[in-house]
C-alpha positions in Angstrom: 105.9 -20.2 20.3 102.7 -21.7 19.1 99.7 -19.4 19.5 96.3 -20.8 20.6 93.2 -19.9 18.7 91.0 -17.8 20.8 87.6 -19.4 21.4 84.8 -16.9 21.8 83.2 -17.4 25.2 79.5 -18.0 25.7 77.6 -15.1 27.3 74.7 -15.2 29.7 72.6 -13.5 26.9 73.4 -16.6 24.7 72.2 -18.8 27.5 69.0 -16.9 28.3 68.1 -16.6 24.6 66.1 -13.5 25.2 63.8 -15.3 27.7 65.2 -13.2 30.6 63.2 -10.3 29.2 59.9 -12.0 28.5 60.0 -14.2 31.7 61.8 -11.7 33.9 59.7 -12.4 37.0 60.5 -16.1 36.8 64.3 -15.6 36.7 65.1 -15.6 40.4 68.4 -14.8 41.9 69.0 -18.5 42.4 68.4 -19.3 38.8 70.6 -16.4 37.7 73.4 -17.8 39.9 72.9 -21.3 38.4 73.0 -19.9 34.9 76.3 -18.0 35.6 77.8 -21.2 37.0 76.6 -23.3 34.1 78.0 -20.9 31.5 81.3 -20.6 33.5 81.9 -24.4 33.6 80.9 -24.9 29.9 83.2 -22.0 28.8 86.0 -23.7 30.6 85.2 -27.0 28.8 84.9 -25.4 25.4 88.3 -23.6 25.9 89.9 -26.9 26.8 88.4 -28.6 23.8 89.4 -25.8 21.5 85.8 -25.6 20.1 83.2 -22.9 19.8 79.5 -23.9 19.8 76.2 -22.1 19.7 73.7 -22.5 22.4 70.6 -24.3 21.1 68.8 -24.5 24.4 69.7 -22.7 27.6 67.2 -21.5 30.2 63.7 -22.8 29.6 60.9 -21.3 31.7 58.3 -23.9 32.5 56.0 -22.6 29.8 58.7 -22.9 27.2 59.8 -26.3 28.4 56.2 -27.6 28.0 56.4 -26.8 24.3 59.7 -28.7 23.7 59.0 -32.1 22.2 60.5 -34.8 24.4 61.5 -32.5 27.2 61.2 -33.9 30.7 58.7 -32.1 33.0 61.5 -31.6 35.5 64.2 -30.6 32.9 67.4 -29.3 34.3 67.0 -26.4 31.8 64.2 -25.0 33.9 66.6 -24.6 36.9 69.4 -23.3 34.7 71.7 -26.2 35.4 71.7 -27.6 31.8 72.7 -26.5 28.4 72.4 -27.8 24.9 75.1 -26.9 22.4 75.0 -27.3 18.6 77.2 -30.3 17.7 76.2 -31.3 14.1 79.7 -32.8 13.4 79.8 -34.6 16.8 83.2 -33.2 17.6 82.2 -31.9 21.0 80.5 -35.1 22.1 83.5 -37.1 20.9 85.9 -34.8 22.8 83.8 -35.1 25.9 83.7 -38.9 25.7 87.5 -39.0 25.3 88.0 -36.6 28.2 85.7 -37.7 31.0 88.4 -36.7 33.5 87.9 -33.1 32.3 84.2 -33.3 32.8 84.7 -34.6 36.3 87.2 -31.9 37.0 84.7 -29.2 35.9 81.7 -30.8 37.5 79.8 -31.5 34.3 77.7 -34.5 33.2 77.0 -35.5 29.6 73.9 -37.0 28.2 75.0 -39.9 26.0 75.7 -38.8 22.5 73.4 -41.5 21.1 70.5 -39.7 22.6 71.5 -36.2 21.4 71.9 -36.2 17.6 73.2 -32.8 16.4 73.6 -31.4 19.9 75.6 -31.9 23.1 73.7 -31.8 26.4 75.7 -30.9 29.5 74.6 -30.3 33.1 76.1 -29.2 36.4 74.1 -31.7 38.6 74.6 -35.4 38.5 71.7 -37.5 37.1 70.0 -40.0 39.3 72.4 -42.7 38.1 75.4 -40.6 39.1 77.1 -41.6 35.9 79.3 -39.0 34.2 77.7 -40.1 30.9 74.1 -40.9 31.3 71.0 -42.1 29.4 68.0 -39.7 29.5 
């Protein structure tokens, strides 16, 4: 019997990146629920892909988002429905592009890898275009 390598799961603490302490008053019950669901779906994806990735951007309170170069004013990170994962080798983006059916099954959307060098952006809400893989 072949054993599967255990992939360490992301934790909410990884997603919050310590901002849940500094910006505690802004982290509403709705945002906490969104964050739990985002992390749950992404953990399922990472397990299926057999990859472990570090969170490079999780929840961004509005004040933090305003300091991120190129971040949209209405970034999905503000509402805890988006995550960026380190992907320097491009393996996660490549896996996602080859398994769009899994993204659909898990209710995840992928920002096109051409727009996200060194990271993979996933979100739990469809973009305006509705495309599973979208341009920013």
